[in-house]
NUDO-507211 format. One line per 8 residues: for each residue x, y, z of N, C-alpha, C. Coordinates in Angstrom, 3 decimals, padded with zeros to 6 digits. Example, Ala and Ser with C-alpha at 12.3 -4.5 7.8 and 13.67 -1.06 7.14 Angstrom:
013.190 -005.690 007.800 012.300 -004.500 007.800 013.200 -003.300 007.800 | 012.850 -002.250 007.080 013.670 -001.060 007.140 012.900 000.030 007.870
This chain:
-012.386 -013.077 005.424 -012.316 -011.816 006.157 -011.711 -010.729 005.263 | -012.304 -009.536 005.266 -011.801 -008.428 004.466 -010.496 -007.912 005.061 | -009.440 -007.714 004.248 -008.199 -007.164 004.777 -008.431 -005.835 005.468 | -007.673 -005.590 006.555 -007.844 -004.354 007.320 -007.642 -003.140 006.436 | -006.623 -003.204 005.556 -006.318 -002.052 004.710 -007.473 -001.725 003.779 | -008.168 -002.753 003.260 -009.293 -002.527 002.356 -010.433 -001.820 003.082 | -010.726 -002.275 004.293 -011.820 -001.649 005.037 -011.446 -000.234 005.474 | -010.181 -000.025 005.840 -009.755 001.305 006.263 -009.930 002.313 005.132
-009.529 001.931 003.912 -009.694 002.824 002.771 -011.170 003.150 002.564 | -012.031 002.138 002.682 -013.463 002.369 002.503 -014.010 003.304 003.588 | -013.610 003.090 004.847 -014.085 003.933 005.940 -013.646 005.386 005.750 | -012.398 005.584 005.305 -011.899 006.943 005.114 -012.640 007.670 004.000 | -013.183 006.917 003.065 -013.887 007.528 001.939 -015.397 007.648 002.156 | -015.913 006.979 003.185 -017.366 006.956 003.351 -017.947 008.309 003.759 | -017.242 009.043 004.628 -017.781 010.325 005.081 -017.895 011.312 003.921 | -016.795 011.553 003.150 -016.962 012.454 001.993 -017.934 011.903 000.953
-018.041 010.560 000.863 -018.990 009.970 -000.085 -020.421 010.349 000.294 | -020.779 010.177 001.569 -022.137 010.502 001.995 -022.391 012.008 001.956 | -021.334 012.817 002.169 -021.508 014.262 002.046 -021.791 014.664 000.594 | -021.144 013.958 -000.337 -021.353 014.264 -001.758 -022.659 013.689 -002.274 | -023.255 012.775 -001.525 -024.513 012.135 -001.946 -025.542 012.236 -000.821 | -025.992 013.436 -000.493 -026.939 013.601 000.618 -028.250 012.865 000.344 | -028.763 012.289 001.414 -030.047 011.593 001.370 -030.022 010.330 000.508 | -028.843 009.818 000.214 -028.779 008.564 -000.529 -029.276 007.431 000.362
-029.944 006.445 -000.216 -030.456 005.342 000.587 -029.341 004.364 000.921 | -029.549 003.589 001.965 -028.538 002.604 002.365 -028.343 001.564 001.275 | -029.415 001.171 000.637 -029.316 000.159 -000.421 -028.486 000.682 -001.591 | -028.734 001.950 -001.970 -027.969 002.552 -003.068 -026.498 002.692 -002.702 | -026.232 003.106 -001.453 -024.849 003.264 -001.011 -024.130 001.919 -000.982 | -024.794 000.887 -000.484 -024.174 -000.437 -000.426 -023.830 -000.930 -001.819 | -024.713 -000.682 -002.783 -024.463 -001.126 -004.153 -023.281 -000.373 -004.766 | -023.216 000.944 -004.558 -022.130 001.736 -005.138 -020.798 001.444 -004.471
-020.816 001.167 -003.162 -019.584 000.877 -002.434 -019.190 -000.593 -002.531 | -020.044 -001.386 -003.186 -019.784 -002.807 -003.431 -019.607 -003.596 -002.120 | -020.518 -003.333 -001.190 -020.543 -004.078 000.062 -021.982 -004.528 000.308 | -022.146 -005.464 001.200 -023.483 -005.915 001.557 -024.130 -004.903 002.490 | -025.468 -004.872 002.548 -026.138 -003.972 003.501 -025.668 -004.203 004.935 | -025.388 -005.459 005.284 -024.909 -005.772 006.640 -023.545 -005.134 006.885 | -022.656 -005.198 005.881 -021.323 -004.609 006.029 -021.405 -003.091 006.107 | -022.296 -002.505 005.314 -022.485 -001.056 005.358 -022.924 -000.625 006.748
-023.838 -001.369 007.336 -024.322 -001.052 008.683 -023.178 -001.137 009.688 | -022.331 -002.172 009.547 -021.186 -002.319 010.449 -020.198 -001.170 010.275 | -019.999 -000.717 009.027 -019.086 000.398 008.774 -019.612 001.689 009.397 | -020.903 001.948 009.250 -021.502 003.152 009.833 -021.370 003.136 011.353 | -021.593 001.967 011.956 -021.462 001.855 013.405 -020.014 002.082 013.842 | -019.061 001.604 013.015 -017.649 001.811 013.323 -017.293 003.295 013.254 | -017.776 003.977 012.220 -017.491 005.396 012.066 -018.072 006.227 013.203 | -019.173 005.781 013.742 -019.809 006.495 014.845 -018.897 006.592 016.069
-017.936 005.660 016.173 -017.027 005.622 017.316 -015.714 006.347 017.033 | -015.622 007.008 015.869 -014.398 007.704 015.486 -014.604 009.211 015.589 | -013.530 009.922 015.905 -013.666 011.370 015.984 -012.404 012.037 016.440 | -012.560 013.189 017.088 -011.435 014.013 017.511 -011.021 013.662 018.933 | -009.753 013.955 019.302 -009.297 013.693 020.675 -010.235 014.303 021.707 | -010.471 013.532 022.757 -011.498 013.872 023.732 -012.607 012.847 023.616 | -012.989 012.583 022.349 -013.914 011.515 021.998 -015.203 011.546 022.808 | -015.633 012.757 023.160 -016.958 012.899 023.761 -017.970 012.876 022.628
-019.266 012.705 022.941 -020.273 012.606 021.873 -020.221 013.747 020.870 | -019.891 014.964 021.336 -019.843 016.096 020.413 -018.638 016.105 019.501 | -017.666 015.209 019.754 -016.449 015.161 018.938 -016.475 014.026 017.921 | -017.459 013.167 017.983 -017.490 011.976 017.138 -018.252 012.228 015.837 | -017.866 011.495 014.803 -018.594 011.552 013.535 -020.055 011.210 013.789 | -020.950 011.952 013.160 -022.378 011.730 013.416 -023.159 011.701 012.111 | -024.200 010.897 012.089 -025.083 010.753 010.937 -026.522 011.001 011.359 | -027.324 011.346 010.373 -028.764 011.440 010.595 -029.445 010.458 009.658
-030.292 009.629 010.217 -031.010 008.636 009.423 -032.478 009.036 009.355 | -032.953 009.153 008.128 -034.356 009.481 007.919 -034.937 008.402 007.013 | -035.722 007.515 007.612 -036.204 006.369 006.847 -035.025 005.485 006.476 | -034.773 005.340 005.175 -033.687 004.488 004.721 -032.530 005.309 004.141 | -032.502 006.621 004.452 -031.460 007.484 003.911 -030.430 007.827 004.978 | -029.233 008.243 004.509 -028.120 008.560 005.407 -027.598 009.945 005.066 | -027.373 010.771 006.105 -026.821 012.104 005.892 -025.786 012.391 006.975 | -024.637 012.930 006.594 -023.580 013.277 007.548 -023.935 014.611 008.193
-023.984 014.633 009.523 -024.264 015.878 010.234 -023.028 016.443 010.913 | -022.001 015.613 011.148 -020.730 016.096 011.685 -019.625 015.181 011.176 | -018.617 015.780 010.496 -017.563 014.975 009.851 -016.324 014.816 010.704 | -016.201 015.547 011.813 -015.019 015.508 012.678 -013.740 015.839 011.911 | -013.901 016.602 010.832 -012.732 017.034 010.074 -012.164 016.017 009.119 | -012.791 014.834 009.000 -012.236 013.790 008.148 -012.324 014.144 006.665 | -013.168 015.139 006.335 -013.306 015.549 004.943 -012.337 016.670 004.569 | -011.560 017.153 005.539 -010.594 018.210 005.246 -009.268 017.610 004.801
-008.496 018.325 003.978 -007.197 017.809 003.532 -006.288 017.500 004.721 | -005.554 016.410 004.612 -004.658 015.973 005.675 -003.449 016.899 005.771 | -003.101 017.337 006.983 -001.915 018.147 007.203 -000.835 017.265 007.822 | 000.280 017.134 007.122 001.361 016.271 007.576 002.403 017.072 008.336 | 002.992 016.443 009.356 004.154 017.040 010.001 005.361 016.832 009.092 | 006.446 017.552 009.352 007.644 017.412 008.525 008.181 015.986 008.522 | 008.293 015.300 009.679 008.762 013.909 009.645 007.831 012.991 008.854 | 006.508 013.228 008.975 005.559 012.397 008.223 005.716 012.619 006.724
005.868 013.887 006.318 006.038 014.180 004.900 007.334 013.581 004.369 | 008.406 013.659 005.167 009.688 013.077 004.750 009.577 011.569 004.588 | 008.895 010.911 005.530 008.706 009.469 005.432 007.922 009.077 004.190 | 006.877 009.865 003.879 006.092 009.591 002.679 006.919 009.791 001.411 | 007.771 010.804 001.408 008.618 011.055 000.239 009.566 009.887 000.000 | 010.178 009.393 001.073 011.097 008.252 000.939 010.364 007.040 000.390 | 009.172 006.762 000.948 008.410 005.601 000.509 007.944 005.734 -000.940 | 007.472 006.929 -001.317 006.995 007.144 -002.689 008.119 006.995 -003.701
009.299 007.525 -003.367 010.424 007.405 -004.297 010.814 005.947 -004.480 | 010.735 005.162 -003.396 011.064 003.740 -003.509 010.023 003.019 -004.357 | 008.737 003.313 -004.142 007.672 002.642 -004.880 007.676 003.019 -006.356 | 008.031 004.268 -006.659 008.000 004.732 -008.048 008.987 003.977 -008.925 | 010.019 003.408 -008.313 011.040 002.695 -009.081 010.732 001.212 -009.236 | 009.656 000.741 -008.637 009.315 -000.683 -008.700 008.138 -000.865 -009.649 | 008.300 -001.649 -010.725 007.226 -001.765 -011.720 005.962 -002.402 -011.166 | 004.820 -001.858 -011.624 003.538 -002.480 -011.330 002.864 -002.057 -010.051
003.573 -001.344 -009.173 003.001 -001.006 -007.874 002.158 000.261 -007.956 | 002.737 001.325 -008.525 002.019 002.591 -008.667 002.267 003.143 -010.057 | 001.435 004.084 -010.462 001.644 004.802 -011.715 002.833 005.740 -011.503 | 003.958 005.528 -012.218 005.152 006.353 -011.971 004.894 007.852 -012.121 | 004.105 008.236 -013.127 003.829 009.652 -013.346 003.032 010.229 -012.177 | 002.047 009.467 -011.693 001.248 009.929 -010.552 002.110 010.013 -009.301 | 003.019 009.044 -009.133 003.898 009.059 -007.967 004.804 010.278 -007.985 | 005.376 010.603 -009.163 006.250 011.770 -009.255 005.474 013.067 -008.995
004.227 013.112 -009.445 003.395 014.284 -009.189 003.144 014.437 -007.690 | 002.855 013.306 -007.023 002.629 013.344 -005.572 003.905 013.740 -004.840 | 005.064 013.257 -005.317 006.349 013.605 -004.707 006.584 015.108 -004.795 | 006.304 015.683 -005.966 006.497 017.123 -006.151 005.623 017.921 -005.193 | 004.364 017.514 -005.048 003.444 018.244 -004.173 003.850 018.104 -002.707 | 004.262 016.879 -002.316 004.679 016.667 -000.934 005.949 017.446 -000.620 | 006.900 017.410 -001.561 008.161 018.115 -001.352 007.926 019.621 -001.221 | 007.042 020.147 -002.054 006.733 021.567 -001.977 006.054 021.902 -000.648
005.115 021.045 -000.220 004.410 021.287 001.042 005.353 021.175 002.230 | 006.378 020.297 002.109 007.325 020.101 003.207 008.417 021.155 003.196 | 008.442 022.018 002.171 009.432 023.065 002.108 010.749 022.626 001.534 | 010.755 021.477 000.796 011.998 020.969 000.218 012.308 021.719 -001.064 | 012.719 022.995 -000.928 012.953 023.852 -002.075 014.399 024.323 -002.079 | 015.033 024.282 -003.222 016.415 024.696 -003.341 016.554 026.201 -003.453 | 017.809 026.681 -003.666 018.073 028.122 -003.737 017.358 028.775 -004.916 | 017.176 028.012 -006.006 016.555 028.587 -007.198 015.042 028.463 -007.185
014.493 027.949 -006.072 013.040 027.828 -005.958 012.495 026.550 -006.526 | 013.363 025.665 -007.064 012.886 024.400 -007.623 012.751 023.366 -006.524 | 011.797 022.486 -006.681 011.595 021.437 -005.693 012.730 020.436 -005.797 | 013.359 020.138 -004.676 014.518 019.255 -004.680 014.141 017.837 -005.054 | 014.994 017.195 -005.828 014.892 015.776 -006.182 013.614 015.429 -006.918 | 012.983 016.402 -007.590 011.762 016.118 -008.326 011.944 016.394 -009.814 | 013.042 017.057 -010.187 013.275 017.352 -011.591 013.555 016.096 -012.401 | 013.983 015.014 -011.734 014.260 013.774 -012.422 012.983 013.248 -013.075
013.076 012.698 -014.281 011.866 012.204 -014.955 011.319 010.967 -014.269 | 010.030 010.729 -014.436 009.415 009.529 -013.877 009.989 008.301 -014.572 | 010.202 007.204 -013.831 010.725 005.991 -014.454 009.801 005.522 -015.581 | 010.402 004.982 -016.622 009.620 004.462 -017.732 008.933 003.162 -017.310 | 007.632 003.093 -017.482 006.874 001.889 -017.148 006.558 001.154 -018.433 | 006.872 -000.125 -018.476 006.600 -000.903 -019.681 005.101 -001.014 -019.913 | 004.728 -001.227 -021.162 003.305 -001.373 -021.488 002.713 -002.572 -020.761 | 003.497 -003.649 -020.644 003.003 -004.851 -019.967 002.724 -004.568 -018.494
003.666 -003.887 -017.819 003.479 -003.576 -016.398 002.274 -002.669 -016.194 | 002.111 -001.670 -017.070 000.969 -000.761 -016.955 -000.344 -001.507 -017.159 | -000.367 -002.435 -018.110 -001.585 -003.205 -018.382 -001.958 -004.071 -017.193 | -000.966 -004.751 -016.614 -001.242 -005.628 -015.475 -001.663 -004.815 -014.258 | -000.998 -003.690 -014.027 -001.369 -002.840 -012.889 -002.823 -002.375 -013.021 | -003.220 -001.983 -014.227 -004.601 -001.552 -014.456 -005.573 -002.712 -014.262 | -005.164 -003.915 -014.694 -006.039 -005.090 -014.544 -006.269 -005.421 -013.075 | -005.234 -005.234 -012.244 -005.389 -005.474 -010.808 -006.366 -004.464 -010.223
-006.213 -003.196 -010.580 -007.092 -002.143 -010.057 -008.533 -002.330 -010.512 | -008.713 -002.730 -011.771 -010.058 -002.862 -012.340 -010.657 -004.243 -012.123 | -009.867 -005.145 -011.495 -010.326 -006.520 -011.261 -010.750 -007.191 -012.563 | -009.834 -007.166 -013.554 -010.074 -007.773 -014.860 -009.072 -008.891 -015.113 | -009.535 -009.950 -015.783 -008.642 -011.043 -016.161 -007.658 -010.550 -017.215 | -006.499 -011.181 -017.267 -005.460 -010.717 -018.181 -004.682 -011.900 -018.735 | -004.233 -011.768 -019.979 -003.362 -012.764 -020.604 -001.947 -012.209 -020.580 | -000.979 -013.003 -020.097 000.395 -012.517 -019.997 001.347 -013.467 -020.710
002.378 -012.897 -021.322 003.515 -013.662 -021.833 004.594 -013.564 -020.770 | 004.943 -014.718 -020.166 005.810 -014.711 -018.991 007.073 -015.520 -019.231 | 008.214 -014.891 -018.874 009.496 -015.574 -018.997 009.831 -016.255 -017.671 | 009.926 -017.590 -017.704 010.295 -018.365 -016.520 011.805 -018.578 -016.545 | 012.518 -017.872 -015.656 013.980 -017.934 -015.667 014.491 -019.325 -015.339 | 013.794 -020.036 -014.455 014.266 -021.363 -014.046 014.220 -022.373 -015.188 | 013.305 -022.168 -016.155 013.185 -023.083 -017.284 013.630 -022.453 -018.604 | 013.975 -021.154 -018.562 014.381 -020.421 -019.757 013.344 -020.584 -020.863
012.056 -020.370 -020.493 010.968 -020.516 -021.464 010.038 -019.312 -021.363 | 009.372 -019.030 -022.479 008.369 -017.970 -022.534 007.026 -018.617 -022.799 | 006.089 -018.448 -021.901 004.778 -019.069 -022.032 003.686 -018.015 -021.931 | 002.528 -018.337 -022.503 001.363 -017.456 -022.421 000.364 -018.060 -021.435 | -000.097 -017.250 -020.495 -001.007 -017.751 -019.460 -002.159 -016.763 -019.269 | -003.329 -017.297 -018.992 -004.484 -016.477 -018.640 -004.634 -016.536 -017.130 | -004.628 -015.358 -016.483 -004.652 -015.323 -015.023 -005.724 -014.366 -014.528 | -006.167 -014.622 -013.306 -007.111 -013.745 -012.611 -006.347 -013.026 -011.503
-006.024 -011.741 -011.684 -005.220 -011.012 -010.688 -005.885 -010.964 -009.316 | -005.044 -011.037 -008.281 -005.514 -010.925 -006.898 -004.965 -009.651 -006.251 | -003.637 -009.522 -006.260 -002.993 -008.345 -005.651 -001.560 -008.243 -006.147 | -000.932 -007.091 -005.853 000.486 -006.882 -006.138 001.253 -006.987 -004.822 | 002.356 -007.729 -004.821 003.161 -007.925 -003.622 004.565 -007.378 -003.838 | 005.178 -006.898 -002.766 006.578 -006.489 -002.774 007.367 -007.493 -001.958 | 008.320 -008.166 -002.598 009.106 -009.198 -001.932 010.570 -009.012 -002.301 | 011.393 -008.724 -001.299 012.821 -008.637 -001.522 013.234 -007.647 -002.584
012.556 -006.524 -002.695 012.930 -005.505 -003.661 012.336 -005.698 -005.035 | 011.530 -006.736 -005.237 010.875 -006.974 -006.520 009.364 -006.951 -006.333 | 008.652 -006.566 -007.391 007.187 -006.586 -007.358 006.683 -007.828 -008.074 | 005.640 -008.432 -007.509 005.065 -009.659 -008.041 003.560 -009.505 -008.199 | 003.030 -010.085 -009.251 001.590 -010.218 -009.408 001.182 -011.550 -008.798 | 000.333 -011.492 -007.788 -000.257 -012.723 -007.255 -001.566 -012.932 -007.999 | -001.716 -014.090 -008.633 -002.891 -014.317 -009.467 -003.248 -015.800 -009.490 | -004.502 -016.052 -009.846 -004.974 -017.420 -010.046 -004.670 -017.810 -011.493
-003.842 -018.838 -011.654 -003.493 -019.321 -012.990 -004.542 -020.328 -013.435 | -005.217 -020.027 -014.530 -006.259 -020.935 -015.001 -005.669 -022.239 -015.530 | -004.461 -022.151 -016.122 -003.832 -023.369 -016.638 -003.406 -024.290 -015.502 | -002.779 -023.717 -014.463 -002.288 -024.524 -013.339 -003.375 -024.788 -012.307 | -004.498 -024.039 -012.382 -005.581 -024.129 -011.405 -005.048 -023.947 -009.983 | -004.262 -022.894 -009.819 -003.690 -022.586 -008.511 -003.143 -021.179 -008.496 | -002.782 -020.704 -007.308 -002.225 -019.363 -007.156 -000.749 -019.381 -007.542 | -000.336 -018.399 -008.317 001.056 -018.291 -008.737 001.529 -016.843 -008.565
002.834 -016.680 -008.410 003.445 -015.358 -008.338 004.232 -015.108 -009.612 | 004.012 -013.936 -010.232 004.685 -013.578 -011.485 005.465 -012.291 -011.263 | 006.787 -012.353 -011.436 007.608 -011.168 -011.250 007.349 -010.178 -012.378 | 007.117 -008.926 -012.010 006.730 -007.924 -013.011 007.773 -007.743 -014.099 | 009.055 -007.779 -013.729 010.074 -007.529 -014.750 010.279 -008.731 -015.672 | 009.516 -009.811 -015.451 009.577 -010.974 -016.342 008.284 -011.146 -017.138 | 007.345 -010.195 -016.962 006.137 -010.194 -017.786 006.471 -009.441 -019.068 | 006.621 -010.176 -020.148 007.086 -009.605 -021.412 005.980 -008.830 -022.115
004.756 -009.358 -022.089 003.618 -008.698 -022.725 002.363 -009.054 -021.958 | 001.339 -008.221 -022.097 000.084 -008.459 -021.389 -001.062 -007.833 -022.158 | -002.221 -008.477 -022.059 -003.431 -007.956 -022.708 -004.613 -008.201 -021.779 | -005.322 -007.128 -021.453 -006.491 -007.267 -020.589 -007.617 -007.911 -021.373 | -008.297 -008.870 -020.743 -009.397 -009.581 -021.389 -010.722 -008.897 -021.059 | -011.703 -009.138 -021.856 -012.999 -008.507 -021.647 -013.861 -009.265 -020.667 | -013.302 -009.629 -019.531 -014.065 -010.355 -018.513 -013.482 -010.049 -017.143 | -014.298 -010.149 -016.095 -013.799 -009.829 -014.751 -012.848 -010.893 -014.226
-011.971 -010.478 -013.333 -011.101 -011.422 -012.632 -011.960 -012.227 -011.662 | -011.828 -013.550 -011.707 -012.709 -014.384 -010.895 -011.960 -015.528 -010.232 | -010.981 -015.222 -009.365 -010.325 -016.304 -008.621 -011.301 -016.912 -007.626 | -011.110 -018.156 -007.230 -012.023 -018.777 -006.256 -012.108 -017.951 -004.972 | -013.277 -017.915 -004.371 -013.505 -017.106 -003.176 -012.553 -017.445 -002.022 | -012.266 -018.738 -001.751 -011.311 -019.039 -000.661 -009.934 -018.433 -000.906 | -009.544 -018.335 -002.173 -008.243 -017.750 -002.516 -008.230 -016.262 -002.179 | -009.324 -015.562 -002.446 -009.404 -014.130 -002.146 -009.326 -013.869 -000.646
-009.874 -014.774 000.149 -009.872 -014.593 001.602 -008.541 -014.976 002.235 | -007.741 -015.798 001.546 -006.487 -016.277 002.116 -005.407 -015.202 002.061 | -004.496 -015.165 003.043 -003.388 -014.208 002.998 -002.394 -014.602 001.912 | -001.529 -013.692 001.482 -000.537 -014.032 000.455 000.359 -015.170 000.910 | 000.645 -016.099 -000.001 001.535 -017.215 000.291 002.917 -016.902 -000.270 | 003.825 -016.513 000.611 005.192 -016.184 000.183 006.193 -017.200 000.724 | 005.713 -018.401 001.052 006.586 -019.424 001.623 007.713 -019.806 000.670 | 007.499 -019.578 -000.637 008.531 -019.886 -001.618 009.821 -019.125 -001.320
009.703 -017.942 -000.713 010.864 -017.094 -000.475 011.420 -017.254 000.941 | 010.652 -017.902 001.807 011.033 -017.921 003.209 012.246 -018.795 003.495 | 012.391 -019.874 002.743 013.418 -020.839 003.088 014.681 -020.729 002.268 | 014.870 -019.644 001.546 016.051 -019.508 000.710 017.221 -019.035 001.572 | 018.190 -019.925 001.855 019.305 -019.544 002.729 020.247 -018.538 002.079 | 020.107 -018.351 000.757 020.993 -017.415 000.057 020.578 -015.974 000.284 | 019.337 -015.752 000.741 018.833 -014.397 000.954 018.985 -013.993 002.420 | 019.356 -012.735 002.669 019.451 -012.270 004.059 018.076 -012.125 004.684
018.045 -012.105 005.998 016.783 -011.965 006.723 016.967 -010.922 007.817 | 015.958 -010.087 007.989 016.002 -009.045 009.011 014.970 -009.335 010.091 | 015.316 -009.027 011.325 014.373 -009.117 012.436 013.866 -007.716 012.719 | 012.555 -007.548 012.666 011.941 -006.227 012.790 011.035 -006.160 014.016 | 010.944 -004.979 014.582 009.979 -004.684 015.644 008.962 -003.725 015.050 | 007.692 -004.158 014.990 006.662 -003.446 014.242 005.601 -002.890 015.186 | 005.311 -001.603 015.039 004.301 -000.948 015.876 002.899 -001.333 015.420 | 001.909 -001.238 016.296 000.524 -001.534 015.897 000.066 -000.688 014.713
000.542 000.549 014.609 000.118 001.411 013.510 000.615 000.933 012.154 | 001.636 000.082 012.149 002.182 -000.444 010.891 001.819 -001.907 010.683 | 000.826 -002.397 011.427 000.457 -003.811 011.331 -000.048 -004.201 009.944 | -000.498 -003.211 009.150 -000.994 -003.509 007.800 000.094 -004.083 006.905 | 001.367 -003.866 007.247 002.437 -004.362 006.390 002.470 -005.896 006.342 | 001.849 -006.564 007.334 001.798 -008.021 007.322 000.976 -008.544 006.140 | 000.122 -007.678 005.581 -000.698 -008.088 004.443 000.047 -007.977 003.121 | 001.162 -007.250 003.098 001.823 -006.949 001.831 003.264 -007.438 001.731
003.894 -007.737 002.852 005.297 -008.122 002.835 005.474 -009.518 003.435 | 006.543 -010.231 003.027 006.741 -011.619 003.487 007.289 -011.700 004.905 | 006.493 -011.300 005.865 006.896 -011.357 007.275 006.490 -012.699 007.878 | 007.321 -013.223 008.751 007.035 -014.526 009.364 007.561 -014.530 010.803 | 007.354 -015.669 011.464 007.808 -015.837 012.845 007.305 -014.679 013.715 | 006.043 -014.378 013.594 005.462 -013.245 014.325 005.362 -013.586 015.808 | 005.833 -012.660 016.625 005.750 -012.814 018.083 005.187 -011.533 018.670 | 004.053 -011.638 019.322 003.433 -010.465 019.924 004.168 -010.085 021.204
004.471 -008.802 021.358 005.185 -008.299 022.521 004.204 -007.681 023.513 | 004.567 -007.605 024.772 003.637 -007.094 025.795 003.144 -005.681 025.540 | 003.949 -004.854 024.848 003.545 -003.470 024.621 002.664 -003.296 023.392 | 002.235 -004.409 022.767 001.371 -004.326 021.600 002.119 -004.373 020.281 | 003.446 -004.218 020.326 004.242 -004.330 019.114 004.401 -005.795 018.739 | 004.917 -006.050 017.545 005.176 -007.419 017.091 006.633 -007.544 016.655 | 007.190 -008.711 016.830 008.530 -009.006 016.343 008.404 -010.019 015.216 | 009.023 -009.729 014.076 008.878 -010.602 012.913 010.169 -010.628 012.111
010.323 -011.673 011.295 011.474 -011.802 010.403 011.013 -011.579 008.978 | 011.878 -010.979 008.183 011.543 -010.695 006.792 012.748 -010.964 005.912 | 012.551 -011.784 004.887 013.594 -012.068 003.905 013.606 -010.960 002.853 | 014.809 -010.573 002.440 014.913 -009.524 001.427 016.144 -009.789 000.576 | 016.202 -009.125 -000.568 017.295 -009.380 -001.503 018.299 -008.248 -001.563 | 017.867 -007.007 -001.319 018.726 -005.843 -001.501 018.778 -005.011 -000.227 | 020.000 -004.711 000.259 020.150 -003.866 001.435 019.603 -002.468 001.180 | 019.847 -001.938 -000.028 019.371 -000.596 -000.364 017.854 -000.537 -000.314
017.194 -001.547 -000.907 015.724 -001.555 -000.922 015.173 -001.706 000.488 | 015.763 -002.586 001.287 015.281 -002.805 002.649 015.467 -001.547 003.493 | 016.568 -000.829 003.278 016.797 000.416 003.999 015.713 001.435 003.677 | 015.387 001.586 002.388 014.344 002.527 001.995 012.988 002.120 002.575 | 012.717 000.811 002.581 011.439 000.345 003.120 011.297 000.721 004.592 | 012.325 000.426 005.385 012.260 000.714 006.824 012.158 002.210 007.069 | 012.920 003.017 006.324 012.849 004.467 006.493 011.447 004.995 006.221 | 010.756 004.390 005.265 009.410 004.829 004.920 008.415 004.670 006.050
008.692 003.768 006.992 007.792 003.551 008.123 008.137 004.425 009.321 | 009.236 005.193 009.218 009.609 006.065 010.325 009.862 005.278 011.600 | 009.334 005.804 012.713 009.564 005.173 014.018 008.695 003.944 014.236 | 007.818 003.623 013.292 006.892 002.497 013.479 007.542 001.143 013.231 | 008.718 001.114 012.589 009.422 -000.137 012.342 010.878 000.036 012.743 | 011.375 -000.875 013.564 012.753 -000.822 014.057 013.487 -002.095 013.652 | 014.710 -001.951 013.154 015.533 -003.108 012.791 016.271 -003.583 014.030 | 016.007 -004.828 014.423 016.706 -005.421 015.565 017.962 -006.161 015.123
017.913 -006.755 013.939 019.056 -007.501 013.396 018.855 -007.635 011.891 | 019.941 -007.730 011.116 021.341 -007.678 011.542 021.770 -006.254 011.857 | 022.834 -006.119 012.624 023.314 -004.810 013.021 023.770 -003.990 011.818 | 024.287 -004.676 010.785 024.744 -003.954 009.591 023.590 -003.219 008.916 | 022.399 -003.855 008.869 021.230 -003.198 008.281 020.746 -002.065 009.177 | 020.734 -002.296 010.494 020.317 -001.254 011.427 021.216 -000.029 011.290 | 022.530 -000.264 011.107 023.472 000.839 010.946 023.205 001.603 009.658 | 022.889 000.885 008.566 022.575 001.536 007.290 021.342 002.429 007.432
020.335 001.931 008.134 019.106 002.710 008.332 019.399 003.967 009.142 | 020.194 003.822 010.204 020.533 004.989 011.032 021.293 006.042 010.223 | 022.270 005.578 009.430 023.062 006.515 008.634 022.201 007.215 007.581 | 021.315 006.452 006.932 020.439 007.061 005.919 019.487 008.069 006.554 | 018.969 007.747 007.738 018.062 008.662 008.435 018.794 009.935 008.844 | 020.026 009.790 009.345 020.811 010.959 009.744 021.127 011.843 008.540 | 021.446 011.197 007.391 021.742 011.962 006.175 020.509 012.711 005.693 | 019.341 012.063 005.752 018.101 012.716 005.332 017.765 013.888 006.247
017.960 013.696 007.560 017.680 014.764 008.518 018.615 015.951 008.296 | 019.906 015.660 008.038 020.873 016.734 007.794 020.512 017.513 006.535 | 020.098 016.801 005.486 019.703 017.470 004.236 018.467 018.338 004.460 | 017.526 017.839 005.250 016.316 018.603 005.522 016.632 019.869 006.319 | 017.515 019.737 007.316 017.895 020.896 008.131 018.632 021.935 007.288 | 019.458 021.454 006.341 020.178 022.371 005.465 019.209 023.163 004.590 | 018.140 022.501 004.136 017.138 023.197 003.321 016.398 024.245 004.153 | 016.135 023.933 005.409 015.430 024.882 006.274 016.262 026.129 006.518
017.591 025.949 006.584 018.479 027.066 006.875 018.839 027.863 005.625 | 018.554 027.261 004.443 018.935 027.938 003.190 018.113 029.205 002.984
């Protein structure tokens, strides 16, 4: 099954894609979007049910089909730039700043550029007209982390020199990248190890060197369909665990974070436990989700989140009054 986040990204890009390629055939579109004709048809049918509040036929995304070609006749505004509310922009800023400091997840320079634009759009400007908290330089990304991050994006096999702390050894391994995971404040490469013939997790800050190979990443198909296996971290009694209440709008986080003990609540929310290593990192993570994620326990973490949110709100109000 395709992850929800993967399909959502494709759906959000399909309308501007078809607008930029008028009269493109379904076969050509399926090939360029790297989906089967059947999946393309399902995506188009899904988009037909999306639109503006009211959701009457005149408010929904619409297409015109002529023979085997597709043309967008009404976009429902999905092709226009997204306008964020102040709380949404603040939440994105918190999340971007946290991600920019973790190797392998995002391009630090691109993240800092996005932070500057968001801060400016949100009005986070100081007395001298400079964007607040953006003058700091982007974190330095190691060549190895940049290479692996690119290999994940391009779906290319990679050779890595990896330091195993438990054995105090440095080994060279050829792996087929699957995805990048965030676990307990650290970023990990989930990949198929050709030597071990199994899925392994490699901590980014322990990848000493990396070289992209001239071949595509080709992990076994069942591995690609399986959810991330983070059971290695679940049973460590030395690490703290938080109980979270997660809104349906944030359900995608189950694909990227080591959440377990999921319990569906009557209101559509979910209750789950998550192991983490750093209180500071966990606080930033929860703040990034805004009201969509609530800390139920421990109370010490919930208090940290409340205090950080109050401090951020006070700083924002001070900027508005400046």
